[in-house]
C-alpha positions as CSV (number, residue, x, y, z in Angstrom):
1,X,-15.5,57.0,-29.6
2,X,-15.7,54.4,-32.4
3,X,-12.1,55.1,-33.4
4,X,-10.9,54.4,-29.8
5,X,-13.0,51.3,-29.7
6,X,-11.5,50.0,-33.0
7,X,-8.0,50.8,-31.9
8,X,-8.2,48.6,-28.8
9,X,-7.1,45.1,-29.8
10,X,-8.5,43.5,-26.6
11,X,-12.0,45.0,-27.3
12,X,-11.9,43.8,-30.9
13,X,-10.8,40.3,-29.9
14,X,-13.5,40.1,-27.2
15,X,-16.2,41.4,-29.6
16,X,-15.1,39.0,-32.4
17,X,-15.1,35.9,-30.1
18,X,-18.5,36.9,-28.7
19,X,-19.9,37.6,-32.1
20,X,-18.6,34.3,-33.5
21,X,-20.1,32.3,-30.6
22,X,-23.5,34.0,-31.0
23,X,-23.5,33.3,-34.8
24,X,-22.6,29.7,-34.2
25,X,-25.3,29.3,-31.6
26,X,-27.9,30.9,-33.9
27,X,-26.8,28.8,-36.9
28,X,-27.0,25.6,-34.8
29,X,-30.5,26.5,-33.5
30,X,-31.7,27.2,-37.1
31,X,-30.2,24.0,-38.5
32,X,-31.5,21.9,-35.7
33,X,-35.0,23.4,-36.1
34,X,-35.1,22.8,-39.8
35,X,-33.9,19.2,-39.4
36,X,-36.5,18.7,-36.6
37,X,-39.2,19.9,-39.0
38,X,-37.9,17.9,-41.9
39,X,-37.4,21.1,-44.0
40,X,-34.7,20.7,-46.6
41,X,-31.9,23.2,-46.5
42,X,-28.3,23.6,-47.8
43,X,-25.8,24.0,-44.9
44,X,-23.7,27.2,-44.7
45,X,-20.4,27.1,-46.5
46,X,-18.1,29.4,-44.5
47,X,-20.8,31.8,-43.5
48,X,-24.0,31.7,-41.5
49,X,-26.6,31.8,-44.3
50,X,-28.8,28.8,-45.0
51,X,-30.6,28.1,-48.3
52,X,-34.0,26.7,-47.2
53,X,-36.3,24.8,-49.6
54,X,-39.9,25.8,-48.8
55,X,-41.5,24.5,-51.9
56,X,-43.5,21.9,-50.0
57,X,-45.2,24.8,-48.1
58,X,-46.3,26.8,-51.1
59,X,-50.1,26.8,-51.1
60,X,-51.7,25.6,-54.3
61,X,-53.6,28.9,-54.5
62,X,-50.3,30.6,-54.9
63,X,-49.2,28.3,-57.7
64,X,-52.6,28.5,-59.5
65,X,-52.7,32.3,-59.4
66,X,-49.1,32.9,-60.3
67,X,-49.3,32.8,-64.1
68,X,-46.0,34.9,-64.2
69,X,-44.0,31.9,-63.1
70,X,-41.8,30.6,-60.3
71,X,-40.5,34.0,-59.3
72,X,-44.0,35.3,-58.7
73,X,-44.8,32.3,-56.5
74,X,-41.7,32.9,-54.5
75,X,-42.7,36.6,-54.1
76,X,-46.2,35.6,-52.9
77,X,-44.7,33.2,-50.3
78,X,-42.2,35.8,-49.2
79,X,-45.0,38.4,-48.7
80,X,-47.1,35.8,-46.8
81,X,-44.2,35.2,-44.5
82,X,-43.7,38.9,-44.0
83,X,-47.4,39.3,-43.1
84,X,-46.9,36.6,-40.4
85,X,-43.9,38.4,-39.0
86,X,-41.1,36.3,-40.5
87,X,-38.3,37.8,-42.5
88,X,-36.1,36.1,-45.1
89,X,-33.8,37.8,-47.5
90,X,-35.4,37.5,-50.9
91,X,-32.2,38.6,-52.6
92,X,-31.0,36.7,-55.6
93,X,-27.3,36.4,-56.5
């Protein structure tokens, strides 16, 4: 079934156009929301990922209890966001 789908150029073209439109819409929504909330971010460069600077939202309690350093603070913030139902990829390049 997948092979047939992938062999059909019209289906692939339609899927690609729909996917690109949805990604562009999602990116625009995210960028507009961040701008509206005055949250600094680096725009995407050829992809749909944003680098968001959330330092202003790190509670002092995280910073005070994170003797291990910056990475520990980021980890605590990431877990706090997960606990609230937000996901962000914590992967480092």
